[in-house]
C-alpha positions in Angstrom: 136.1 -8.4 -31.8 134.8 -9.1 -35.3 131.4 -10.6 -35.5 132.7 -13.4 -37.5 135.2 -14.4 -34.8 132.6 -14.1 -32.2 130.2 -16.5 -34.0 133.0 -18.7 -35.6 131.9 -22.1 -34.2 128.2 -21.3 -35.2 129.1 -20.3 -38.7 131.4 -23.3 -39.1 128.8 -25.7 -38.1 126.3 -24.1 -40.5 129.0 -24.3 -43.2 129.4 -28.0 -42.6 125.6 -28.5 -42.7 125.6 -26.8 -46.2 128.5 -29.0 -47.4 126.5 -32.0 -46.4 123.6 -30.8 -48.5 125.8 -30.3 -51.6 127.3 -33.6 -51.0 123.7 -35.1 -50.9 123.1 -33.3 -54.2 126.1 -34.9 -55.8 125.0 -38.3 -54.6 121.4 -37.9 -56.0 122.6 -36.6 -59.3 125.2 -39.4 -59.6 122.5 -42.0 -58.8 120.1 -40.5 -61.4 117.3 -39.8 -59.0 114.1 -38.1 -59.9 114.3 -34.3 -60.8 111.8 -33.5 -58.0 114.2 -35.0 -55.3 117.2 -33.0 -56.9 115.2 -29.8 -56.9 114.2 -30.2 -53.3 117.8 -30.7 -52.3 119.0 -27.7 -54.3 116.1 -25.6 -52.7 117.2 -26.6 -49.2 121.0 -26.0 -49.9 120.0 -22.6 -51.3 118.0 -21.6 -48.3 120.9 -22.7 -46.0 123.3 -20.6 -47.9 121.0 -17.6 -48.1 120.3 -17.8 -44.4 124.0 -17.8 -43.7 124.6 -14.9 -46.0 121.8 -12.9 -44.4 123.4 -13.4 -41.0 126.7 -12.3 -42.1 125.4 -9.2 -43.9 123.4 -8.4 -40.7 126.5 -8.6 -38.6 128.4 -6.6 -41.2 125.9 -3.8 -41.2 125.7 -3.7 -37.4 129.2 -3.9 -36.6 131.1 -2.3 -39.6 128.6 0.1 -41.4 127.0 1.5 -38.1 130.3 1.2 -36.0 128.9 0.7 -32.5 131.8 2.5 -31.0 130.5 5.7 -32.4 127.0 5.2 -31.0 124.8 5.4 -34.0 121.8 7.7 -33.7 118.2 6.4 -34.0 117.9 7.3 -37.5 120.9 5.4 -38.5 119.9 2.4 -36.6 116.5 2.4 -38.1 118.0 2.8 -41.7 120.1 -0.3 -40.8 117.1 -2.2 -39.6 115.3 -1.4 -42.9 118.3 -2.5 -45.1 118.5 -5.8 -42.9 114.7 -6.3 -43.4 115.1 -5.9 -47.2 118.1 -8.3 -47.3 116.1 -10.9 -45.3 113.1 -10.6 -47.7 115.1 -10.8 -50.8 117.2 -13.8 -49.7 114.2 -15.7 -48.3 
């Protein structure tokens, strides 16, 4: 079973929250709100998108690159963990 199917409901809820953040961004822009408020909403939306992307990339690496059916060795697992840590740091 694909990791996206397994976590489908969780990802749908997260995407709905992200949609809400972008709708809020549209509202504050339309209302002509202060730039600091607009920047705060953009920052929150970007963080939410990056968090979802990190989760999906981690699942992709663990389930498609490593292929758990082939029993990855410790070096492969360690390399995957390092890549995942770099992605988390970069997308933070």
